[in-house]
N, C-alpha and C positions, 0 to 999 in steps of 0.2 A: 503490500498498499502505500511506504513513504517513498518508492523512487514513482509509483507512480506521479506521486505528488508534484516532485521532486520534477520535475518535467515542467512542471506551469512556472518553471524562473524560465523560461524562454533561453533555453541553453542555447541560439542562437544573437546572442545580443552581448556585450562587452560590460565588464563592471567599469563605471566613470566611479573615480576620484574626487573628483570638481561638486562645489557646492547645486544641490538645486535649482535648476530651471524656476522663475519668479514666479512659473503656470502654475506652478505643483505646489507651493508652497502661500502661507498665510502666518500672519500676526497673530500669536496667541496670548492668552490672562491667563497667569496661573489659580487652582482656588484655593485661597490660602482659608472657607470658613470647615472644612472638617480635618482641622490640621490634629487637631484636640479626640479626635477622633479615636476608639480604637479599632482597628482596618485600615482599609487605604481604598481609594478610591483609584488604583492602578491595579494591570494588571503585577506586573511585574514590581518588586523593590527597587530598582534601579534601572537604568534606561540597558538597552541587551542591542548588543549590536546586530543591526539588519537585514535584507539588502530588500529596495526596493524599485520593482520593476513599472516602467512608466510604458503602454505600449507604444510612444508615439515617442518617447525619447532616449530609452533604453537601460539596460539599469544602473542604481545607485549600490551605494555604501555609505549606510548614518548608523545613527547610536538611537533607538526607540521606546519610544514604550505607551500601552495604552490605556489615554483612560475611560476608564470606563465610564463616569458622572457627563463627559461632554462628548461620548464617540468620537475618540479621535483619537491618529497615532502621534504625537506629539517628539520633538527636538530642539534641541539646543540650536543654535548659531551666537558665535560672536555673544554669550550672554545670555543672549534675549533669545524666547520659549517660541515656537514656532509650531502648526501642523501641517501636517500632508490637507492638499483640497483632496474634498473627500470628490471622488468621484467612481465608475464604475471601470476607469481603462485604469488606472495607477492602483497595485496592490503592496501585500509585503510579506516576508517572511522571517516572522522573529523569535526565535529559539522552535525553529521545526516546523511550528505554525506557519499559515495562509489566510490573511488577513485581504477580506475582497469587503467593500463598500458593496454592497448588490443593494437593490429596486426593488423588493418579494413583492407579494398581493396576496392574504390569504383565499381560505377557498371562498371568502365570502367576499373579498374583492377589497379588502381595508390593505392599505402600505401597512409596508413593515421594513422603512429603508434602513441601515443603518452599518456595521462595522457585522460581519458573519467569522467565521473561522470554518473552514473547510476541513475537516476528519477525515470522509470519505467519499470517492468515488468509484462510481455504475457513469455504461454509458446509457442507463435508462434515469439512475435519481443521483443525489445529490446528498448526506448531511453534513449541516453546518452546526458549529453552536454559537453561543448565544450570548454573551456574556451584560449582567443586569446587578444592580444594587439593592441594598434590602438595607434601609439607613432610621436607623431607631436614635431619636432625636435627645438632648440629654434634659430628667427632671434636675426642678434646684429644688431645695433642701422641704423635705414633707414632714405636716407636721410629726414627724416619728425622728423625725432628726437627720435621717441619709436623705441623699443620693447621687443618681447614674447620671453615668459619661455614655457619652455619644456612641454609636458603635458601629459599623459596614460590616455589613457579609457581603460575598461577593454569588454568586445564584450565576448558572449553568443551564443555558435549555437547548437542549438540542432539535434540529427546525431537519423536516426530507422534505428534500427542490425538487423537483421534477416540471418542466420550462417558465421554469420564476413563479411557481407556485408553489408555496412554503406549509409545512401542517408542524404544529406545535407537540412534538415527541412527550405519551405520552409514560413518568416512570414509573406506573402503577401497576402488576396488570389486567383490572377488572378496563384503568386506561384507554393500555393497552390493547387493549381485548376487543373493546366494546370502538375504536376507531379503526383494526382490521379486519374487522366483521366477515368476512365472508372466506374470511379461511384462518376461523377461534379454537372451529377444534382440535387443526392440524397445531396451528402456536398453540394451544391450552398442551399436547405432548410434549413439541419439541420446550417447552419453556421447566418444565415438568421431569423431563429426559436428559435437559442437557444441565439443571439445575438454573436456570437464565434468573440472574440478579439483577431488577430493568431501574437502579440508581444507580447500576454501576456502566458508568461509558459504554466497553467495548462491547458488555453483555447484552443491548439494546440497540448494538451495529448490527452487531450479529445475529439477530433475531430480523430487521428490519433486511440483512438478507437471505436470513430465510420466509420470509416472506416473498422475496420477488424469486427465487427461488420454486416457489410454491405457485409464486402466478404466472412463471415460463410457461409451467405444467394448463394452461389456457389452451398455448397454442396461439396466441391468436396476438396476428401480428400489429395491433393496434392497443392492446392492453396498459394498463396505470396504473404503480400503485394506491396512487391516488381516486382515481373513479369512481370505490365503493369504500371509503373513508368518513367519519363523521365529518356533520360541515358543519360542528360545534365552535373551528377553528377560524 
């Protein structure tokens, strides 16, 4: 799988060490209101060496961090903070993960724009990971004489994508069987036999692959993994 994803770095392009073209960057501001919270609004503790691939300009090396709160890939230059311009034609590889700015829609037509991390690539479908934050604000001193600090928790959600349409993958047995109801009996047996733990990313990916395999048995040239799924997303 990793070898397949590496092909997406456009091996024919050269790595450039110059500054980003102005069209690829814009000024950004540091978010300081969460400095005293437990947790971070960033995926990484510090900036990571990364490859930035622009489909027109080539590939650049940079040190990036993903700001979940602002949904931005940030970097510094001359002690100033910048972010990559959000466009589907610019991608980044950070610590082995591929970040794509995508313009997706749910099955109900609701837009889901933002950075998604590609975790599985298939001829028919892709699986992306999306980072989100759960922020709990601090509480001032109460009648018991105690107070709490603010907390930040990073959440990860997996999405099944097909032709620009996405489905949030439930991380519960009941939810996933409802989403893939046309193969519910087969998947129920597979979950039990393989001891699938749906809260584990790799197991959820395996289950989608199994569902794809079961659908392929139908021998329909226009088969869709989203065609029989729950429309609540």
